[in-house]
C-alpha positions in Angstrom: 0.0 0.0 0.0 1.3 3.5 -0.9 1.8 5.8 2.0 3.8 8.9 2.8 5.2 10.1 6.2 6.2 13.8 6.6 8.7 15.2 9.0 9.6 18.9 9.5 7.2 20.6 7.2 5.1 23.6 8.3 1.4 23.0 8.9 0.6 24.9 5.6 3.1 22.8 3.6 1.8 19.5 5.2 -1.8 20.4 4.4 -1.0 21.2 0.8 1.1 18.1 0.3 -1.7 16.0 1.9 -4.3 17.6 -0.5 -2.1 16.8 -3.5 -1.5 13.1 -2.4 -5.2 12.6 -1.7 -5.8 13.3 -5.5 -3.8 10.1 -6.1 -5.3 8.2 -3.3 -2.1 8.2 -1.2 -2.5 8.6 2.5 -0.1 11.1 4.2 0.7 11.1 7.9 2.9 13.5 9.9 5.5 12.4 12.4 7.6 14.4 14.7 10.4 14.1 17.2 8.4 11.7 19.5 8.6 9.1 16.7 12.4 9.4 16.1 13.2 6.2 18.0 10.4 4.2 16.4 11.1 1.5 13.9 10.3 2.7 10.3 8.3 -0.4 9.5 6.1 0.2 12.6 5.6 3.9 11.6 4.2 2.9 8.2 1.5 1.0 10.1 0.1 4.3 11.4 -3.3 5.5 10.4 -3.1 8.9 12.2 -0.7 11.8 12.7 1.7 11.7 15.6 3.2 14.6 17.5 4.0 17.1 14.8 6.8 18.9 16.7 9.9 18.4 14.6 12.9 20.3 15.9 15.8 17.8 15.9 16.5 17.9 12.1 16.7 21.0 10.1 15.6 19.5 6.8 12.1 18.6 5.6 11.6 14.9 4.8 9.0 13.0 2.7 9.4 9.3 3.4 7.5 7.1 0.9 6.4 3.5 0.9 5.1 1.3 -1.9 5.6 4.0 -4.5 7.2 3.5 -7.9 9.3 6.1 -9.8 6.2 6.7 -11.9 4.1 7.3 -8.8 6.6 9.8 -7.6 6.6 11.6 -10.9 2.8 11.7 -11.0 2.9 13.2 -7.4 5.4 15.8 -8.5 3.1 16.7 -11.5 0.2 17.2 -9.0 2.4 19.4 -6.9 3.3 21.5 -9.9 -0.4 21.8 -10.8 -1.1 23.2 -7.4 2.0 25.5 -7.4 3.6 23.5 -4.6 7.3 22.6 -4.7 8.9 20.2 -2.2 12.5 21.1 -1.7 13.2 18.7 1.1 14.7 15.3 1.2 12.7 12.5 -0.5 13.5 8.9 0.6 11.9 5.6 -0.1 11.3 2.8 2.5 13.4 -0.2 1.3 14.0 -3.7 2.7 17.4 -2.5 3.9 16.1 0.5 5.9 12.7 -0.7 7.2 14.3 -1.9 10.4 16.0 1.4 11.1 14.6 3.9 13.5 13.3 7.1 12.0 16.3 8.9 13.6 18.7 6.6 11.8 17.0 7.1 8.5 16.8 10.9 8.7 20.4 11.2 9.8 21.7 9.0 7.0 19.5 10.6 4.3 20.3 14.1 5.5 24.0 13.3 5.2 23.6 11.8 1.7 21.5 14.8 0.7 24.2 17.3 1.8 26.9 15.3 0.1 24.9 15.2 -3.2 24.2 19.0 -3.0 27.9 19.7 -2.5 28.9 17.4 -5.3 26.4 19.2 -7.6 28.0 22.6 -6.6 31.5 21.2 -7.4 30.2 19.9 -10.8 28.8 23.3 -11.6 32.0 25.0 -10.5 34.0 22.8 -12.8 31.7 23.5 -15.7 32.2 27.2 -15.2 36.0 26.7 -15.6 35.7 25.2 -19.1 36.5 28.2 -21.2 38.8 30.1 -18.8 42.0 31.4 -20.4 44.8 30.6 -18.0 47.6 31.5 -20.3 48.5 34.7 -18.4 48.6 33.0 -15.0 52.0 32.4 -13.4 53.1 28.8 -14.5 53.2 27.6 -10.9 49.6 28.9 -10.2 48.3 27.6 -13.5 49.7 24.1 -12.8 48.2 24.1 -9.2 44.8 25.2 -10.6 44.9 22.6 -13.4 45.7 19.9 -10.8 42.8 21.0 -8.6 40.5 20.8 -11.6 41.7 17.3 -12.6 41.6 16.1 -9.0 38.0 17.4 -8.7 36.9 15.8 -12.0 38.5 12.4 -11.1 36.9 12.5 -7.6 33.4 13.1 -9.1 34.0 10.4 -11.7 34.9 7.9 -9.1 31.4 8.2 -7.6 32.8 7.4 -4.2 33.7 10.4 -2.0 33.2 12.0 1.4 31.9 15.4 2.3 35.5 16.4 3.4 36.9 15.4 0.0 34.3 17.4 -1.9 34.8 20.4 0.4 38.6 20.2 -0.1 38.1 20.2 -3.9 35.6 23.1 -3.7 38.2 25.1 -1.7 41.1 24.4 -4.0 39.1 25.1 -7.2 37.7 28.3 -5.6 41.1 29.5 -4.7 42.3 28.8 -8.3 39.3 30.8 -9.6 40.2 33.7 -7.4 43.7 33.7 -8.8 42.4 33.5 -12.3 39.9 36.2 -11.9 42.6 38.6 -10.6 43.9 38.5 -14.1 40.6 39.9 -15.5 40.0 42.6 -12.9 
């Protein structure tokens, strides 16, 4: 059975999301901090909202069960039709996470979400460097900058990285860009 749990949304956002999901026959329930130590599988057995106070995590979460990719896309189309945009973390219940507590799930997905956002920023930063003319940079600075670009590209291509590695690359590329932009100013 399809079901959605919400954590951390405002009352207005929750109401709008619930209205959208009702159009598709998907029940939506709100969980808060009092449910953080509950097993995810048990929480999907709920048929009523729990405590809606959600202060422990900064992000908004939409946790889905029994939904396919097509179901999610249809839900997003309904959101769009109603002018609603969910910018929070979307996560699916899976056989590997259904025994986790809600706290474990939110902590893990929050970490993954932050890593993905930082990797996207690094990707965009690398793209912005594609047409830079580095010929007037000092040879040592130019080489250092090129190495930071290549290291960043290789890290992203590996598909396996930590937040610290991404942040290090972001810092190195940003420093190289500052040096390159001094040439244009």
